[in-house]
Every structure is written in structure tokens, then in C-alpha cells.
N, C-alpha and C positions, 0 to 999 in steps of 0.2 A: 547462575546462568552466564555463559560466556558471551562477551560482547562481540558481535559479528564484525569482521573486517573485510572479508571477501564474500561475495554473493554466492550462495550455494546453487543458484540457478544458472548464472551466466559467467561467474568467475571474475566479475568486475569489482572494483573497490566499493566498500560500503562506508557511508559517512554518517556521523552523528550530527543531526541537523534539526531545524525547526520543522514541525509537522505541517507548517503552512506550505511547504513544497508539495505536499500531497493534497491537502484540502483547500488551498487557496487562502486560508487564514489559520491562525493557531487555535487549537482546541486543547482544553485541559492545561497542563503545564507546558505543552507545546514542543516536546522533543521526541525524536525517533531515530532509528537507524534505517537508512535508505540506500538502496542501490539505484543510482540515478540512471543507469543503463536500462534495466528491465522493470524498474519501479517496485521491486519486492521491498517490503519494509516490516518493521516491528516497532511498537511503541515501547515506552519505558515506564517503570514504576515511578509514581509521583515523587518529585524531589531528588531523584537519583538518575544515574545513567545506566541502570541495570535493566536489560531487556525484559519485557513481559513474557517472552517466549522465544521462538525461533523465527527467523526471517520467513515471510510468507508471500507468495505471489498471489495474483488475483483469485485464481481457482481455490487455493488453499484457504484464503481468507473467507471465501464464501462458505466452504465446508465448516470452518471454525465458527463462523457466525451462526450457522444453522445448528451446529452441535450445542452451542451456548443457548440458543433459543429454546431447545427442548430440554436440555439438562437443567437449566436454571429454573424451569417450572417445577422441578422436583423439590427445590428448597426455597423458592420465593413465593410470595403471595401472588395470586389468590389461592393456588393449590396448596403449596407448602406441605408436601407429603412428609417431609422430614427436615432436619436441620441441615445447614450447609456442610458442616463437618461430617455428619453421617452420610450425606449424599456423595461426597467425595470418597469416603471410605468404601461405600457400596460400589462406586464406579471403578475404583482401583482393583477391587476384588473381581468384578465382572470382566475387566480387561486383562487381569493377571499381571498388573504392573504395580510397583510400589507407590505409596501415596505421594512420595517425594516427586514422582514424575507424572502424577495425575493432574495435569493442568492442560486445558484445551489449547492454550497458547503454545504448547510444546508438541501437540499432536500433529501427526501426518494425516493425509486424507483417509486412510484405512481406519485409523483410530477414531476419527470424526464420524465416519459412517457407522461404525459399531456403537459409538456413543449415542448417535441419533436413534438408531434402532432400539437400543436398550432403554433409552429414556422414553421413547414413544410407547414401548410396551409397558413400562412401569406406570406411565400416566394413564394409559387405557385401563390397566388392571385396577388402579386406584379409583378411577371414575366409575367402573362397573361395580366395585364393592360399595361405593358411596350410593349409587343408584339402588342397589339391592337393599341397603340399610334403609333408604328413604321409602322404599316400597313396603317394608314391613310395618311402617307406622301409619 
């Protein structure tokens, strides 16, 4: 993942800094890339300066959080429909992109919306099947 130097939203410089500039105190290992002009930012992988995805403004961060909320239900408890690995494989096929680029932190709004829709549909399908199985007993 390329380290951002220029903001893709406003064209201002992006700095590698403490995430306390965003949250008021440091969280995790405390680093991020931040556009001080428009407040777009991206966190970094722990112990590195490698970005977790692409720079995101407030709107895109909301979409990414919502996409994660629904997608993560597919592979996390209590539903855990499948494993994390298989969930990402499924999502890459559904979106028609390689697994290498199937990371919500790299998604734009449109990919997030599609991820939300696909995940909600898969969750509902799983719940219906589970209810039908419970009714037969």
C-alpha cells in the first residue's frame, strides 16, 4: 500500500502523525496519515508506517464502518457463517476483484454499498435457513 503524501480530496500535504490529532488521545499504537486541511486520514498497520487502506474523508469512513459491521458478521461470532478467509474469498468473487484488493480499507463508497448489500443478504439467507432447521425439530 502506497503511503499518502498528497490528499486525494483537497490536494493538501498529508503528514504521518499521532492519531491523537484526530481523537484527542492516542489509540492503539497511535499513528496515522492525516490531511490537516480537510481531516481525511488512514490508520497504519501496528508497528509499521504502512497504511491500512486509502485516505478517507468522514463520509467514506462511515461507509467503511458500516460495510465492516455487516461483513464481519459473516465470519465473526456469534453468527460465524464461515471463516474469515472464505468470507474474503466470497466477497472478492461477488465484487469481481482480486483477493489482493478485497480490503474494506481500500474500498470506495460504491464498493462499500455493494458489500453492505451482499453481506445483509447473506446474513438474512443464513438466518432463514437456521430458522427453517429449528422448525423441523
